[in-house]
N, C-alpha and C positions, 0 to 999 in steps of 0.2 A: 617892748621887752619880751624875750622868750620866757616860757614857763620855767625853764631850767635856771633862768637868771634870778627868779624871784626867791625871797627868803622863805624857808619852810621849817617846820618844827621837828623834822626827822633827824635822828643822830645815827650815823652808821656804826655798826659793830666793828671792833678792831679787825676781825677776820675779813670783813668786807673790804677794808683798806688793802688787804693782801691780795685781793683778786685782781687779775689783769685780763685785758681782752686777748683773744687768740690772734696772734700775728698772722696766722694763715687766713682766718676769717676776714681780717681787715684787708689783706691782699686780694682776696676773692672779690671784694667790692670793686677793686681797680680793674680786675679782669673782665668785668661786665661791659667795659668799653667796647664798642663795635670794632671788630677786626683784630682783637688781641687774642692770640693763641695761648691757652691756659695750660701751663705745665706746673702750676702751683698747687692746686687742690689735691688732696688725697682721696679722690672720689673714684669709686669703681666705674667701669665703663657702662653707660646705660644700655649699650648693645648686648650686654650679658644678662639683663633682667628678664626672668622667665615670665613674661606677661601672660601668655596663654595659660600656663600652669597655675598662675595666681588667680586668673579669672575663673578657671574651672574649679579650683578649690573653694573660692567664695561661693560659687553657685551650689556646690555640693553642701557646704555648711549651712547655707540659708534656704535650701530647697524646701518647698512646701511639705510639711509633715516630718521634716528632718529632726532627729533627736538632738542635734547640735545647734539648731538655730537660736533658741532662746538662751541656752547656757553661754553661747559665744558672745551674747550682748549683755550678760549679767556680770556682777562682780565675780572675781575668781580668787583662788587660793594664792596667798602671797608667795608661796614656794614656786609656783608655776604649774603648768599643765603636766600631769603625770606622764603622758606619752612623750613629751619633749624631754623631760628629765631622764626617762628611761633610754631614749635615743642617745642623749649625750653620754650617759654612762656606758652604753654599749660601744659607741664610737671610740671613747677613750680606752676601752678594753682592747680594741684592735691595735692601739698604739702602745700597749704594754702597761697601761695604768689601771690598777684595780680601783674602780669607783662605784659606789652605791648611788642609786638615784636620790637617796636621802641627803647626799652631799651636794646636790646640784640645785642652785638657786637661779631661776630665770630672771634676767634683768632687762631694763629698758636700754638696750645697747650695752656693750662692754664698758663704755664710758661711765655708766652708772655704777658698774662694779668697782671701778677705781674710786668713785666718790664714797661708796659704802665702806670700802677698805680704809680709806683715809679717816672717816668718822670713827670707825671702831678701833683703829690701831694707833693713830697719831695723836700725841699730846703736844702742846706748845713747847717748842725748842727741842723736841725729841729728834734724834738723828735718823734720817732715812737715806739709803744709798741708791744711786742711780748710775747708769752707764754714762759715758761721755762720747757723743751727745746722747740725748734720750728723747722720748716722745713728749712733745709739748703739751698734749692733753693730760698726760699724767702729772706734769708739773703744775698745771692749772688745777687739777683735782686735789692735789696734796696741799697747795699753798694756803688755802683758807684755814687749815689746821695749824699753820705757822710752824712747820718743822724746820730743823736744820738740815738742809739738803747737802749730802756728801757725794761729790762726783768722783767716780772711780776711774782710774786710768784704763783706757780701752784701745784696742787695735782693730784690724780688719775682721777679727773673729769675736769682737765684743770685749767684755771685761777681762782684764789680764789677772790671772790668779795671784801672781807675785805682788802686783799693785794692791789688790784687795787685801791680801794678808798684811802687807806693810801698813795699810791704813787702819785696819782693825786692831793691830797691835798697838797703835799709837792713840787709840780712843779710850777715854775714861768711861764712856757709856756705850753699851751694845746698841747698835741701830735697831729700830723696830722691824725693819725688813729691807731687803734689796729688791728693787724693781728691775726686771729684765724682760727683753723681747728677743728670745733666742732665734726666731725665724724671720728672715727678710725684714729686718728692723726698720721701723719708721723713726728717724728719717734716712738712715744710711743704706738700707737694703742689705746689710751684712747678716750673716748667720753664724751661729756657734757650731763648731764641729762636735762630733761625739766626744772626742778627747777633751776639748775645752770645757764642755758641759760637766764632764766627770771631775775635772780639776777644780773648777769654780765651786761645784757643790761640795767637794771634799773640804775646801776652806770654810764654806758656810756651815757645814756640819760641825767642824772642829770648834768654831766660835759660837755655835748656837744661833746663827743668823738665818731667820726664815726668809723665804723667797716668794715674791709675787711674780708669777710667770704669765705674761700677756701674749696671747697668740692669735691675733686677728688675721694673719697672713699665711699661716702654716700650710693651708691647702693649695696655695697658689705657686707650687713648685713647678719647674719646667722640665728638668731631666731626671731628677731623683728626689724622692721624699726626704724631708729633714730627718735628723737623728731623733731618737725617741724623746718625749717631753721630760722636763725636769720633774714633773709630778710623778712620773713612773719610777724615778730614782730615789725620791725622798717624799713619800706621800704625806707624812705627818708634818713636814716642814715647808710645804709648797701650797700656796693658793693659786689656782689656775683660772685664767679669764679666756673666754672664747666668744665668737660672734658669728651671726648669720649675715652680717652686712656685706662682707666681701664675696660670699658664695651664693647669695640670693639677691637681697636688695637692702640698702641702708635705710630706706624710708620705713621699713618695718620696725626699726629700733628694737632689735631683739638680740640679746646676748646672754651670757651665763657665767656664773662663778661656781667653781668647784672648791669647797673648803673642807679642811679637817673637821671631823664631827664635833670636837670641842669648841671650835670657833664658829661653826655654822649658825647656832641660835642667835648670836649677837648680830651677825650680818643680816639675818632674817628680820630682827627687830628694827635695824636701821632701814631696811627696805620697806617695812610696814609704815614707818614714820615718814618715809620719803614720798611714796605714791600708792600705798596699799598693795598694788600688784601691777605687773606689766600687762599691757593690753591683752585680754583674754581672746579677743577676736583674732588679733595678729598671731597669737600662739597657735590657735586652731588652724588658721590658714597654713602656716608653716608645717605643722604636723601633718596636715592633709597632703601637702605638696611632696614632702620627703618620705612618706611612709612606705612607698613601694620602690625605694632605691633610686629615686630621681636624681639625687646629687651624684651618684656614681656615673651617670651619663652627662650631667650638666657641667660639673666642675672641670672635667677635662677640656671642654670647649673654651672655658675661660682661660685655662692655662695656655692652650694653643694660641689664642688671640694675643694674650699678653706677651708671650715669647716672641712673636713676630714684631710687636711694638718695641720690646726691649732691644731686639737685634737692630731695628731701624735707628733707635736713638744712639746706641753704642757706635754704629757706623757713622752716623751724622756727627757725633762728638769728635770722633777720630779725624774726620774730614775738616771740621770747622774750628775746633778748639785745640786739636793736636798740635798745630804749628805754634800756638801761643805759649805752650808749656803748662797748660792746665792739666789736672789729673782727675780721674774718675774711676769708679769700680764697675764691674759687670755682674750684677746680682744674679743668683741662680733661681730667683723667684720673686714674688711680691710685686710691688708697684713703683719702686723708687730707685733712682740713681743719685749718688752723692758726688758732687763736683767740688774740687778745690782749685780756685783761681790762682794765677801766677802771683808771686810776691809783689806787694805794693798795691794790690787791688782790694776793694771792699765790696762784697756782694750787695749789701744794703744800699750803698751809694750808687751802684750800677742799676738797681731795679727800675727807677723812673726812666732811665735811658732805654732799658730793655722794653719797657711797656710802650714807650714812644716808637720803638722799632717794630712793635707788633707781637711781643711775646712776654710772658710773665713766669717767674719762678719764685720759690720761697728762699729768702736768705737763711743761712744756717744758724746764725747767732742765737735766735730764740730757743733753739733746741738744747742749748748748753745751760746747765744749772750754775756753772761757774766758768770764768775765763773763756768766753766764746772765741771761736776761730772765725773771724770776720771774712775770711776768704772763701768760706764754704757756702754751698747752696744745694737745695733739694729740687730735683726734677722728677715729676711724675709722668710716666710714658703711656698710661693705660687708656686715657680718654681721647687720644689723638691718632689720626690715621698716619701711616708712614709718610705720606707726602706732606702732611702738616708738621710732622716731626722734622722733616728736612728743612722746611721753611723756618720753623722756629729756631732750630739750632744754627741755621745760617744767620739769622738776625742776632742771636746771642753772640756768635763768633765775631760779627762786625762790631758789636758794642765792646767786646773785650779787646779786640785789636785797636780800636780807637782809644780806649782807655790806656792801653800800654803805650801807644804812640804819644799820648799826652804826657805820660810820665817821663818819657825820654826828651820831650821838647823843653 
């Protein structure tokens, strides 16, 4: 008998019953099979990791006689390293947002920021609004608090203002917040235009609906930087999440939350209860790496690499899936392309066949809070070489064509 089969005295909390495994993480296990090209994971390219800069920073911090060696290995302030908080505030100022370092909370990845926000703001059955579709990790962070998730009608630019207004007008209780990814959204890769941001925020302000703005991909633009952040337009009504994972390395687990002064203390208390503080050593390493403008030189190399890979995938999709009637977008940044299969096909059902053919994707259904579109899938283009993208899309094309032929037979 397995240990998990044996009776035990533990009783799960109701919130634990609401927890679900990440569909993406489960799929990544499948992609470990030899020979499977992985277009499923939302992982930055390891080729972009600044290993030499990290090695040099570690040596500097731990150098004999260094004033930072012992503090970097000691407990640290829950708010985060002052130098990092000041850097975040300064960078947001360049984007038009007036932010004090006292509003910046350094977190263990921006995913922890979502968890803290959920704990502080969501009561059981309280409504929370999200895009259609939305980031799966956010749904996972919110679900243990047992909210009522309201999925708002969306198009290629994100939330539709008229749909948002109609839903708010029909609700008896104001939602706790709306969760948005305005830049190169996960999973769809879409972005909100400047006009759309203004229209959506106008509705939010009218109804007193606060916004959680998640921006892990905003620096990964190809030809033109995104419109200014929502935080710059409504500072008292927006909580902003940022991350170092996509511009340095995800293994650092370093992100941040920018919160209005009245809300900050509660998020800080939730942070203290969760882990006391984010790794002080990692914070000092990052502060050392970025202090002389390193990111101004490093991030453009990531953008150039990802643009080449985006172009390769768009071309391969046109060649392999174009004849099938599938559709897809051409994101102007980020890491993802969103595909919709022809009528009659189901992405989840096709996944095992795609893996057998040598490639893997993420079915789109888990990204929907309500009424999933089972014809959708997410493809990540940033960890594969152009020739691998060609092979992977050829394999996907064959699977789709075979499935269509089976429908007609």
